[in-house]
N, C-alpha and C positions, 0 to 999 in steps of 0.2 A: 807571326806570333809576336810582333812588336808590342802589342798591348797587354801582354801577360805580365802580371805583377806577382811577385813572391809574397808570402804571408807577412814578411817584415818590411815591405815597401811603405814608405811614408803615406802614400796615397791610400793604401789599405788600412794602415793604423789610424788614419783620420776618420774613417767611417764609424760613426757611433753605433754601438749595439744598443738597441732600444727594445725593451720588452713589448711584444705585440700581442701577448696572451693567446697566441696560436697554440693549439693543443699539440702535445707530443703524441705521435701515433706509431704503432708498431708496423713496420713495413711488411707487406706481403706481396707475393708475385714476383719477387726478385730473388736471384740466387745470391746468398750472402756467404762471406768468408766464414769458413768452419761452421756453416749453418747455425750461427748464433742469431738470437733475436737482435734486430736493429731498430733503433727509434730515431725519428726525425720530426721536425716541425711539419705540420700538415701542408703548408704551402710548398715546402721543399719536396715532400713526397709526391704531391700533385704534379709538380714540374718533372720529376723523374718518371712518373707514369706517362706523362705526355711525351717525353723524350723517347721512352721505350717503344711507344706506338709508332714513332717516326723512323725507327731503325729498320733495316731489312729483316725479314723473318728469321734468318739464320744467325742473327747477332742479338745478344742480350746484354743488359747492364748487370754487372756483378758488384754488389755493395761490399766494400772492404770494411768501412766503419762509418757510422753516423754519430749519434750522440756519444759523447765521451765525458764521464764525470771529471770534475776539476782535479780530484785526487789522481786519476789516471793520467791526465794531462801533465801534471807536475812530475809524476814518475817518468813518463815518456820523455819529457824535456830534459830532466836531470840525467837519465840514463844516457841520452844522446850526447850531453855535455861531457860525461865521463868517457864515452867512446871517442869523442873528438879530442879530448885532452890527451888520451893515450896515443892517438895518431899524430897529434900536433903539439908536442910539449913546448915548443918554442912560442906559441901563441899566448897573448895576455888573456886574462879572464874576460875582458870586454870583447876581444877578437873572437874568442870561443863562443861567447853569448851571441854575438852577431852572426857567426857561422851557423850555430844551431838554429837560430831564428829564421834562417832562410827557408827551412822546410817544416819546422814545428813551431807553432805559435807559442810564444812565451806565456806561461800561465798568468802572469800579472795583467795581461791585456784583455781579460775576459774572452778567451779564445772561442772562435765560432763553433768548434765541435762541442764545447761545453754548454752551448745554447741550443744544440739540436739544429742549428741552421747551416751546418757544413756536412759534407759527405765525401769520403774517399771512395772512389769507384774505378772500375776498368770495364772493358768490353770483352765478351767471350763469344766464341763460335758455338754452333749447335752441339759440338763434342765437349764443351766446357773448357776448351783451351783458351787461355788469355791471349788477346790480340796484341800485337806490338803497338805500343802507344808513343814510342819515341824515348821513353825514359822509365826507369823503375820508380815506384811510389817512393817519395822522399829521397830521390836520388840527387 
């Protein structure tokens, strides 16, 4: 996993987000968190569908979240900053921002979730139990 980059890595932040006019589509055929409607760009949904077909029959993709409005991204980021500040009162604002940015894209950088081009997911077995993926989401 040496090539894994966190959302705040300079290599990730340098990738330009360019409107490609790909339609947002409602996902179907996937189990979603809290059975809410999830939306993604068509190319992302197509890749997820292909990935699902490559999985063993008893394993499924579970969508946690796809498209996220910028207002929700701002709230998510700010709430996480508050949590981190309570846990780490000795850290400066910049240190807290950097720490929060490890797992939640700062809203100022046109976060991928707010474009419909990112998806949080996990894998589940045929009983709906989440599989161990090595870490919790946003851990």
